[in-house]
N, C-alpha and C positions, 0 to 999 in steps of 0.2 A: 908463520907460513908466508913468506914473501911471494908476491905475484899470484896468490890464490884468490884474492878479493879485488873488487873493482868498484869504481864509481862511474856510472854512465850519465853523461850530460845530454839533455834533450830539451830544446825550447818548444813551446806550444803557443798558439796564437791567442788563447783565452783560458780563463780559469776552468771552464767546463771541460774542455778537451784535456787539460792537464790533469784534472781530477779523474776523468774517465780512464786515462792511461795509467795513472798511479794505482787506482783501485783494481784495474785489470791485472797489473803486474803482481800486486799483493795477493789477490784472489787466486791467481795461478801459481802462487808460491815460487815465483821466479826472482823476487826481490824481497829483502828483509824490511826495507824502509825506503820510502820515496819522499823527499822533501820537495815542496813546491814553493819556489821563491817568486813572488809577484813583483811587478814593476821593473822588470829588466828591460833596458833599452838596447836593442841590437841595431848596429849599423853594419851593413854588408853590401857586397857587390852581387847583383843578380841580373843576369842577362844584360850586362854592360851598363847597368844603371845602379847608382848608389841609392840604397833603400834604407829606411829607418822604421823600426816597428817596436811597439810595446809588446813584450812577451812574458810568458811564465816559464821559469827554468825548473826542470826536474833534475834532482840529484838522486840517482837510483843506486842504492847500495846492494851488491849482489856478489855471488861467487862467479868467477870467470867462466866456469863450466856452463853457466846459463846464458852466456852472451848471445849465441845464435837465436835462441828462443825469444829472448828479450827484444832483439832487433826485429824479428818477424812480427811480434805482437805490436811493437810501436808502429812499424810500417802499415800494419793492418788497420790500426785505429787512428792514425795521424792524417790530418787534412792537407799537410804540405806536400807538394810534388817531390821535394827533396828535404826530408826532415833531418835536423841535426841529431846524429847519434854518434857520440864520441866516448870511448871507454878509456879510463885512466886507472892504472894499477895502483892499489893501495900497498905501499911498501912497508909501512909500520902502522900499528894501531893498538889500542888497549886490547890485550888478549881476550878478556871476557867479552868485549863488544864483538870482536871477530868471531868468537865461538857462537855468540848469539846469532850472527848472520848465518852461520852454518845451520843452526837449529831451526831456522825459518824456512828452509828449502825442503821441498818434498824429495 
């Protein structure tokens, strides 16, 4: 099923906020799995200044039909003025894994 699944990327300022968002997404059954990758260094332009920050990256695996609810939940729980929320379509994957993603949603 091409374009039915997605990975949403979201950076968080610390482990606690990353875990809070991850648990909220799983508890709401909006995502099947959220990986938290620690020790990500982000370099970015913010308000005309080059910034650098240590962050935690969320890899959120979900069905595309849940994107809007996922976006709203992240914005509600995120401390950043402008959180990174970027969705990437999953074009191919192990069929059994993709079916598992389906089984985790309400």
